[in-house]
N, C-alpha and C positions, 0 to 999 in steps of 0.2 A: 546171888541175886544182884543185878546191877543197882547202883544207887538210885533211889527214888527222887522225885522232884523235891521232896522235903529235905533231902540231904544236900542239895545244891543251893548255893547262896541265892536269895530271892532276886537280887539285882546283879546280874553278871557285870564284872568290872572290866573285863578285857574282851576283845573281839573273839578270842579263842573260847572263853567261857560262854559267850553268846551263842557261838556255833554249836558247842556241846549242848547247851540248854535247848536249842531248837531241834536238835537231832537225837535227843536222849531216847526217844521212842524206838529208834532203830537198834538200840543195843539190847541184845538178848540176855537172858540169865546165863551166867558164866558156865554152869554145868552143861549147857547145850553145846557150847563150843568144844568142850572136852569130849562130849559124846560124839560129836561130828568127827573129831580127830580120831577117836577110837574106832568109829565105824569106817572111816576112810582107810585106816591102816590095817584093818582086820583081813583075815585070809579070804573071806567071802567077797569083800569089796575089791581086794587085789585081783581075784580071779575075774570079777566082773569088769574091772578096768582093763585088764589084759584082753578080754574078749571084745570089748567095745573099742578101745583106743589102740590096742596092740602093744601097750606098755602100761606100767603103773603110773599113776599121776602123783604129783607133788602134794602132800597133805600138810606141809609145814605151815601154810597160812592159817589153818584151823588152830594149830598149836600157838602161833603168834597171837591170834585173836583171843585165845583162852588166857594167855599170859597178860595181855593188855587189859582184858576184862578184870582179872584178879587185881592187877595194880590199881585200876580205876575204882574197883569196889572197896579196896582198902583205903584209898585216898581219893575222895570225890573231887579234890582240887587238882588232880593229875590230869590236866587237859591234854597233854601230849599223848598219853595212852588212849584216852577217850577219842581224840581226833583220828588216830590211826585206826581204831576199831570202827568208827563211823565211816571212814573212807573205804575200809575193807567191805563193809556192808553195802555201800553204794556201788562198788565195783561188782559185787556178787549179784545185787539186784539188777544192775544194767545187763550183765551177762545172761541172767535168767530171762529177762524180757526182750532180749535181742531179736528172737524169732517173731515175737508179737509185733514189735515195731517195724521189723523188716518185711512183714507180710504185704505182698503186693497182689495176692490172688483174690482176696475178698475185700470188697469196699466196706469201709466202716460206716455205720449209720450215724446220723446226727440226731435222729429222733425215731421213735417206734413207728411201725407201719400203721396206716390209718385204720385198717381192719383187724388190729391185733386182738381185739376182744370179741370177735364175731362168735356166734354160737357154734358148738361142735356139730359135725354132720350127724344126721338122724341115727345112724347105726351106732356111733360112739355114745350118743345121748342115751340110747336104750341100754347099752352095757353099763353106763355110769349110774343108771337109775337105782339099782339095788346094791351098789357097791359100798364097801366099808367107808371109803373116802366121802361118798355122798352123804352117808348117814352122819358122819362126824361133822360135815359142813352144815347140815341141817341143825345139828345140836348146837353148833357155835352160833348160828343165826337165831337160835331160840325157837325154831319151828317145832321141834320135838323135845321132849324131856329126856335128858340123859338117863339111860337105864342100865342097870347091872346085868339083867337077864331079859333078853327080848326074844328068846326062843331060837336065835340064830347063833351059829358058831362061826367065828372069824378065823378059825385055825385052818391052816393049809398044810397038809403033809405031802412032801414031795418025795 
């Protein structure tokens, strides 16, 4: 498990410690980096990588992240390892969100539509009337008393 805020000095003394303190939330527990490395190098993942990319991908970053995490866990004052780990997480997050930020097909909304809470069409309201969801909503609003046995079964067998 990465060092907690209690393990870090309360007042960072250097800019590096300040950077680590601000981004400590992005460091995952160490075992997760090791699991990601094991998953990346497994036979199933290698087959998937070959199928998708035409070749296997480099998994060494997961191993470096694990090693840095262990170093930081053992010594919370090791800002070099922590900063490398934080930088790796930033790169990973940027790569993961690249498609989201590069989307030019859909316009992003600044606020919800004016009629976002309009009533459902009559057909959907009728279907909703005796549904389990509607029953639970009425119980939460206090309109009906929660009951253990109301004569209905909510079990669906497919």
